[in-house]
C-alpha atoms as one frame of an Amber mdcrd trajectory, in Angstrom:
protein
   5.291   8.667 -18.571   3.639   5.486 -19.827   5.019   5.996 -23.351   8.525
   6.471 -21.996   8.264   3.348 -19.833   6.862   1.341 -22.736   9.606   2.542
 -25.090  12.500   1.905 -22.720  11.640  -0.720 -20.141   9.242  -2.920 -22.049
  10.471  -2.808 -25.633  14.074  -1.685 -26.064  15.471  -3.526 -23.068  13.861
  -6.693 -24.407  15.504  -6.406 -27.806  12.770  -4.745 -29.865  14.454  -2.565
 -32.536  13.870   1.181 -32.262  12.276   1.163 -35.733   9.585  -1.186 -34.445
   9.106   0.868 -31.288   8.717   3.947 -33.457   5.918   2.315 -35.432   4.249
   1.041 -32.250   4.225   4.563 -30.850   2.873   5.963 -34.126   5.891   8.110
 -34.917   6.832   9.054 -38.452  10.474   9.719 -37.560  12.931   7.721 -35.459
  14.139  11.011 -33.940  10.744  11.429 -32.283  11.019   7.970 -30.732  14.500
   8.716 -29.448  12.992  11.356 -27.164  11.136   8.591 -25.308  13.621   5.803
 -25.771  16.697   6.395 -23.666  19.263   3.675 -24.046  19.592   1.994 -20.703
  23.087   1.000 -19.549  21.969  -2.577 -18.881  20.787  -2.875 -22.474  24.136
  -1.712 -23.828  25.937  -4.164 -21.558  23.605  -7.020 -22.535  24.051  -6.250
 -26.235  27.842  -6.208 -25.945  27.825  -9.500 -24.022  25.629 -11.080 -26.697
  27.983  -9.817 -29.401  30.966 -11.227 -27.519  29.281 -14.651 -27.363  28.559
 -14.627 -31.095  32.095 -13.552 -31.972  33.611 -16.165 -29.662  31.430 -18.894
 -31.172  32.313 -17.789 -34.703  36.033 -17.783 -33.868  35.813 -21.257 -32.333
  34.008 -22.586 -35.423  36.552 -20.913 -37.707  39.457 -22.345 -35.709  37.885
 -25.810 -35.753  37.400 -25.730 -39.540  40.962 -24.576 -40.091  42.414 -27.238
 -37.799  40.444 -29.967 -39.618  41.631 -28.820 -43.047  45.283 -28.867 -41.905
  45.126 -32.512 -40.837
């Protein structure tokens, strides 16, 4: 139970990549880590929100550069 909690609640939900979690747990294969590391819905939602912010920022910067070069 402690390994599962560590893998999901402590590491993955705080942005630690599964490859790192795998090494921390002493696994040779990512597939072994996936047994412990269920993807939590909140994590998926948080990741998609972060991606949306990055894409929005990139679009705004792109639009700003293009509007400056037109002037």
